[in-house]
C-alpha positions as CSV (number, residue, x, y, z in Angstrom):
1,M,0.0,0.0,0.0
2,S,1.3,3.4,-0.9
3,P,1.7,6.2,1.6
4,E,-1.1,8.1,-0.1
5,E,-3.5,5.2,0.1
6,A,-2.6,4.5,3.7
7,F,-3.1,8.1,4.7
8,G,-6.4,8.2,2.8
9,F,-7.6,5.1,4.7
10,I,-6.6,6.7,8.1
11,L,-8.2,10.0,7.1
12,K,-11.5,8.5,6.0
13,S,-11.7,6.4,9.1
14,A,-10.9,9.3,11.5
15,R,-13.4,11.6,9.7
16,S,-16.1,9.0,9.9
17,K,-15.5,8.4,13.6
18,K,-16.0,12.2,14.2
19,G,-19.2,12.1,12.2
20,L,-18.0,14.7,9.7
21,S,-18.7,14.9,6.0
22,Q,-15.9,15.6,3.6
23,E,-17.4,19.0,3.1
24,Q,-17.5,19.8,6.9
25,L,-13.9,18.7,7.3
26,A,-12.8,20.7,4.3
27,L,-14.5,23.8,5.7
28,N,-12.9,23.3,9.1
29,C,-9.5,23.0,7.5
30,D,-10.0,25.7,4.8
31,L,-9.4,23.1,2.1
32,D,-11.5,22.1,-0.9
33,R,-13.9,19.2,-0.5
34,T,-12.5,17.7,-3.7
35,F,-9.0,17.7,-2.1
36,I,-10.3,15.8,0.9
37,S,-11.9,13.3,-1.4
38,M,-8.7,12.9,-3.4
39,L,-6.7,12.4,-0.2
40,E,-9.1,9.7,1.0
41,R,-8.8,7.9,-2.3
42,G,-5.1,8.1,-2.2
43,Q,-4.9,10.3,-5.3
44,R,-3.2,13.2,-3.7
45,Q,-0.4,13.6,-1.2
46,P,-1.0,16.0,1.7
47,S,1.4,18.8,2.5
48,L,2.6,19.4,6.1
49,T,0.2,22.4,6.3
50,S,-2.7,20.2,5.2
51,I,-1.8,17.4,7.7
52,L,-1.6,20.0,10.5
53,A,-5.0,21.5,9.6
54,I,-6.6,18.1,9.3
55,S,-5.2,16.9,12.6
56,T,-6.4,20.1,14.4
57,S,-9.9,19.7,12.9
58,L,-10.1,16.0,13.8
59,E,-8.5,16.6,17.3
60,I,-5.9,14.0,16.6
61,P,-2.2,14.9,16.9
62,A,-0.5,15.0,13.5
63,N,2.2,12.5,14.7
64,E,-0.7,10.1,15.5
65,L,-2.0,10.4,11.9
66,I,1.5,9.7,10.6
67,R,2.0,6.8,13.0
68,Q,-1.2,5.1,12.0
69,T,-0.3,5.6,8.3
70,L,3.0,4.0,8.8
71,E,1.4,1.1,10.8
72,I,-1.0,0.4,7.9
73,M,1.8,0.5,5.4
74,D,3.9,-1.9,7.5
75,E,0.9,-4.3,7.8
76,S,0.4,-4.3,4.0
77,Y,4.1,-5.1,3.4
78,K,3.9,-8.1,5.7
79,T,1.1,-9.7,3.7
């Protein structure tokens, strides 16, 4: 699994747990909804600024989002 796909999986999961739509998250982060959609589908790579905005909105530390992304990637390499 690529880093983009892994981050997208983590992002979608965290957003869903918070009960936010892509549009709500995008508004909270001052990002476009289409960008959030592309991140979740692994079609775009987030910048540091985007990661920080997303982590603030989701109330999850940025390092936790990265840690979970790396964990998913490690699991996919093992299989």
